[in-house]
C-alpha positions in Angstrom: 93.4 109.5 100.4 93.9 106.1 101.8 95.5 105.5 105.1 97.2 102.3 106.4 98.9 101.6 109.7 101.6 99.1 110.7 100.9 98.1 114.3 104.2 96.3 114.5 106.1 99.6 114.0 103.9 101.5 116.4 105.4 102.5 119.7 102.2 103.9 121.2 103.2 107.5 121.4 99.6 108.6 120.6 100.4 111.6 118.5 98.2 110.3 115.7 95.2 110.3 118.1 96.0 113.8 119.3 96.3 115.1 115.7 93.5 113.2 114.0 91.3 111.5 116.6 88.5 110.9 114.1 90.8 108.7 112.1 93.1 107.0 114.7 92.6 105.6 118.1 94.8 103.5 120.5 94.1 100.0 121.5 92.9 99.7 125.1 95.1 96.6 125.9 98.3 97.5 124.1 98.1 101.3 123.4 99.0 100.7 119.7 97.4 102.6 116.8 94.0 101.5 115.6 92.8 102.8 112.2 89.2 103.9 112.4 88.8 105.2 108.9 90.9 104.0 106.0 89.5 106.6 103.6 89.0 109.8 105.6 86.9 112.7 104.3 88.7 115.6 102.7 88.1 117.7 105.7 90.4 115.5 107.8 93.2 115.1 105.1 95.6 117.7 106.4 95.4 116.4 110.0 96.0 112.8 108.7 99.1 114.0 106.8 100.3 115.8 109.9 99.8 112.7 112.0 101.7 110.6 109.4 104.6 113.0 109.3 104.7 113.3 113.1 104.6 109.6 113.8 107.9 108.9 115.6 107.9 105.2 114.4 106.8 105.7 110.8 103.8 103.5 111.4 101.3 105.5 109.3 101.2 105.4 105.5 99.2 107.9 103.4 98.4 107.2 99.8 97.1 110.3 98.0 94.2 109.6 95.6 92.6 111.8 92.9 90.8 114.8 94.3 92.8 115.2 97.5 
């Protein structure tokens, strides 16, 4: 799994951090998404998918790779 974020689309809702805090954070100055791990471990995959689906701005992209 590979994850990408588009900070220009982000509205700072923070749902990604609540859902997958090991992969996402929010910038201290602007509150926008910060990607901590572009290739999260398999154990976090479901949370990352949920964060991407729940993002109200569509700022998170998930690319599935072999094995996940």
